[in-house]
N, C-alpha and C positions, 0 to 999 in steps of 0.2 A: 490559667486553670480549670475555669467553671465553665469556660468555651470548650474544653478538652474533653471535661466529661460529659458535655452533652451533643458533642461531635461523636464520643465513644456510643454512647447511647442510642443515638440518630442512627449512625452506619450498624447498632445490634439488630433494632427495629428493621431499618432496612434488609439487611438479611435474614431477618428469621420472616418477614414477609414475600421476600424471593424465594424462600426455601417452602413455604406455604403456597404459593402459588404454581410454584414446582410441582408439588408432591400434588396439588389440587388437579393441575392440568394431565397429570400422568393418569389421577383416577378417573377424568374426563373420557382421554381415550381409551383407555381400558374396559368404562362401563357401556361405551358406545360401541367397541369392539364386539362387546360380548352381546351385548344387544342385538346388533347386526346377526352374529352368527345364529342365533336363538330364534330370533326371525325368519331364517331363513331355512332352518333344520323343520319349525312348526310349517312354514310354506312346502319342505320335500315330504314330511311325514303325510300331509292332508290334502296334497293335489290329487290323491284318486275320489276322495270327494269332493270337488271343488265342483261347481256349476260349470257348465259345457266344456269339461275336459272326457276324457276314455268317450269318447262318443254318442254323450248323452246318459249314459250308464252311471247317473252319479246319484248321490244321495238328496238332490233337491227334487229330483224328480222322483224319488222312493215312493210318496203318499199315492202317486198315479198309477206305479206298478203295480201296489197293493191291492188298489181297490179294481184295477182290472182282474188282478185273479182273485177276489175274492166274488166278484159277478161270476167271473168260470166256474167260479166252487160252488155256486149257487146252483149256477144250471146244472152242472155236473150230478148236485146234489138230488135236484128235481128230476133228473132222467132215471136216477138210481130207484128213486121213490116210485116213480112210474114204474120202471122196470119191478120191481117187489110188488106193487098190486098186479101187475100181470102175472108174474109168479103165482100169487094167492089166488087168484082166477083158476087158474091152468089144473093147481093141485086141489081145487074143489070142484072143476071137472071132472079131474080122472078118479077124485073119490066116490062122484054121483054115478062114475061109470062102474065102478067096483060095486 
């Protein structure tokens, strides 16, 4: 009798363990599948800002482009200031003639 009860408990433990292992396996499979889908979605969404994509027009070289734009703006600012000084001199010359 004791052996039958022990076998029944052992069968129950094995069955619960098998169900637990099956549930854990399904969970791991679903988790890995979801993880792969999320990683692929992130890669697709951020493709345009990755280095060496889009012909070099990516986020990694943005600081170089901003620096060169800043230099160009400084040159333009200096040219405008020179033109303003020239206009002021011309105004003074015209006022001196009148």
